[in-house]
N, C-alpha and C positions, 0 to 999 in steps of 0.2 A: 424251620427250626428257630430262625431269628424272631418270627412272630410270637412263638411261645415264650421265648426269653423276655421279649418286651412286655407281654401280658403278665408274666410272673412278676416282673419288676414293678409294674403298675399296681398289682394286687398288694405287694409288700408295702409300697408307698401309701396305699389307702388304709393299711392296717387291717385288711380282711383276709382271713385264711379259709381255704376250701380243702375239704378232704373228700376223696372219691373212692368208691369201691367198684372194681370191675364188675359188670353184670354177671349174676349167677343164673340159675335156671329160669327164674321169673322175676327177680327183684334186683334193684340197685338202690344205693343210698347215697345221697349227696348232703353234706352238712356244711352250713355256712355260719360262721361265728360272727356276731354283730354286737356292737356296744349297746348298752341300755341305760337310760337315765331316769332317776326318780323325780317326779314333778314336785314343786315346792308345796303344793296344796295337799300332799299325801294321797292324791288320786293317781293310780297306776294304770297306764295304758298297755294292755296286753298285746294289742295289735292296732297300730295307728292306721286310720283309713279315712277317706273322704266320705264314706258311707255313714249313715246314722248309727249311733252307738247306744248300747245298753249299759247301765251302771249296776254292777254287782256288788252287794254288800258282803264283806268278809267278816265272819265271826271267829273268835279265838278257838272254838272247838274244831274248826275245819283243819287246824294244824294236825289233828290226829286222825283224819279221815281220808280215804282215797287209795288208789292203786300203787302209790309211790311211798307210802309210809315206811320208814325204816324201823325194823325190829331186829335187835341183836342184844348182846350182853349189856350194852349201855342204855339202850332205848327200849323200854318195855311196851307191850301192847296196852293201849288205853281202851276202855269199854267202847268208846266211840269208834275205834279202829276196826272192830269186828264187822264183817260184811253182814248185811241185813237179810240176804237171800240164801242163807244156809239151808240145804236140803239133804235128805238121805238119798244117795244115788241109787240104792237098791230099789227104791220105790218110784224111781223116775227113769224108766227104761229108755225114754227118748233121749236121755242125756248120756247114755252109756253105749252108744253105737261106736264100734271100732276098737273097743277095749273091754277087758273083763275086770271084775272086782275081786280082790283077794278075800274080802269078808262082806257080810250083809249089812254092816252098820258103818259104812264109810260116808262121811258128810263132806260137803264142799259148797262153795258159792255156786248157785245155779248158773250164773253167767260164765264163770270160769270153767265149769264142767262142760258147758255147751261149746266153748271155744276149744277146749282140749279135744272134745269129740270131733270137731271139725278138723283140727290138726291131725288127729289120728287117721281120718279119712284120706287126707292128702298123703300121709306116710304110707298107707296101704297101697295107694296107686303106684308108689315107688318101690313096692315089694317089702316094706317093713310093716308087719301086721301082727305082732305078738305083744302088744301093750297090755299092761294091767296097772291098776291103781291099788297100792297097798296101804296108803294112808292119806287123809285129807285134813279137814278141820278137826281140831281137838279142843274140848272144853279145858279150862284151866286145871280142873281136878284130874282129868285124864293125863294131862301133861305132867302134873305133879307126881302122879303114880309112876309114869314112865321114867321120869328123872330119878326117882328113888330106886327103881328096879335096875335101870341101865347105867346110871352114873354119869359123870360129866363128860366122859369120852364119847358117849353115844346119844346123849339127849341134853336139852337145854332146860333151865328152870321154867316153871309155869309163868306165863306172861312174857317170856323172852324168846319164845319160839314163833316162827312164822306160821306154824300150824294153828296157832291160836287166832289167826286172822281170817282164814277162809280163802286166802289167795294162793296158798302153797299146797303142793301135793307131792307125794312120793310115787314115782313111776317105776314099774318093773317090767320084766320080760317073762313070758310064760315058758321060755326055752332055756335061759341061762342067767347067770349073774350079770347085773348091770355093768360090772367092771369090764365085761367083754362082749356084751350084747350089741347087736346091730341097732337096737332101739336106742341105746345110750348114745351111740355115735350119731344117729339121725337127729336126736334132740340137740346135741351139742352144735351141730352144723345148721339146723333148720328151724328150731323152735322160735328163734327171734322173729321170723317172718310172720308169726301168729301172735306176737305179743308176749311170749314167755321168755324167761331167762333161766339159764343154769345158775342157780344161786350160789353154790359153793364149788367153783372150779378148782382144778388141781393147782394152778399157778397163782392162786390168790389167797392161800391159807393165811399168809401174814397179814392180809387186810381184813378178811372176814373173821378170823380166829376159829374157823371151823374146818376140819379135815375134809378132803375131797369127797363129795357126795354126788355121784353121777345120776342118782335117782331123784334128787330134790330140785323141783322146778317151781318158779314163782311167776305169777302173772303181773306184768306192769303195763302192758298195752303198747301200741304203736303211737308215736315213733320212738318211744323210749328204748324198747328192746333193740331196735335197729341201731340207734346211736351207741348204745352200750356194746353191741356186738362189734361195730365198726371201730370203736375206741378201745376195745378190750377192757371195759369197765365192769366192776361189780357194782351193786347198788350204792354202797358207801362212797365209792369213787365218783359215780355219776352225780349224786346229790351234791358233793363238794364241787364238782365241775360246773354245775348249774349256778351255784352260789358265786363262783369265781367269774363266770362269763355273763351272768344275769339273763342273757337271751341267746337262744340258739334256733336257727331255722334249719329244717330238714325236709328233704323230699324223698319219699319212699314209694317206689313203684308208681310214680306219677302224682301221688298225693302230697300236698305241701302242708307243712305244720310249722307253727312257731311255739317254742317252749320258753317260758320265762319264769324266773324265780323272784319271789317278793317276800322280804322279811315282814313278819306280821307287825302291825301297829294298830292302835286304837282308832276307831272310826274309819277303818280302811275300806276303800272301794276300788274296783277295777273297771275300766272301760273296755268293752269288747264290741266289735262291729256286730250289728244285729243279724247280718246275713252269714255269719260264721258259726260253725259248731265249736263247742269248747268243753273242756273238762277241767275241774279244779281238784287238786290233791294236796294234802298236807305232806310234809316230810317227817312228821312226828318229832321235830326238833324245835324249829323256830320260825317256820315260814310256810308258804304255799307255792305250788308250781301250777301255772296256768298253761294249758295246752290248747292252742287254737288250730282248728282244721279249716284251711282256706277252701 
């Protein structure tokens, strides 16, 4: 017991905080918050390493692209934000394994659809197997008509809905309402393991400005979904958190990640170790997030 007390004291002195989740069925998450400093030459190191590095040029339009772009009443969808791999799910049977479609003209990012199908397969093994998709990607005009028909309580204006991105989908159950379906409960507890988040949870209405929607999920990818689950963050809170901390390290099921926020500046470049995988996403506000997979 004394050893743990000494260790905790040392961590506090070093200014490093650790947050740990007890292991679940197959995953655990460990988050380490570390300081991050901007170099004087405006070159940002996403992951310092003794290995050779590659220099990535960042352009302003990247602020509006990627899996972490924020879309809400304040930040609209930019044309650059729309996923380029939108497909009609009805004509891609290989993407609809493990769930059914409510209609024959539901569109979604091909990559997101594949990940949802993989997630549904895992849920089926756990006895939850009545998923359906009722809505996916919507063109601005379709969203505009929906907004006119449904009103502000049930829809967002065109350009301010995540459905205009291709990253969000409405999930239902073939058995009952999502307010009481086992599919909704499974998504709430497990979707983060597959890179998805419940975008409008019941306890975050004051943050999102949207009433509880147990059917609306959004793909953000790992480790972001894991950190958001562990911290009980919605996307607005997570992006603010990254801006505050600048750099976060996370370990998810043995995989190590470094996530760093960088305010955009002219002639901006980022140095990344050549032997590391990485993803770059804008926040649709003022900067980019670099995720390095070690």
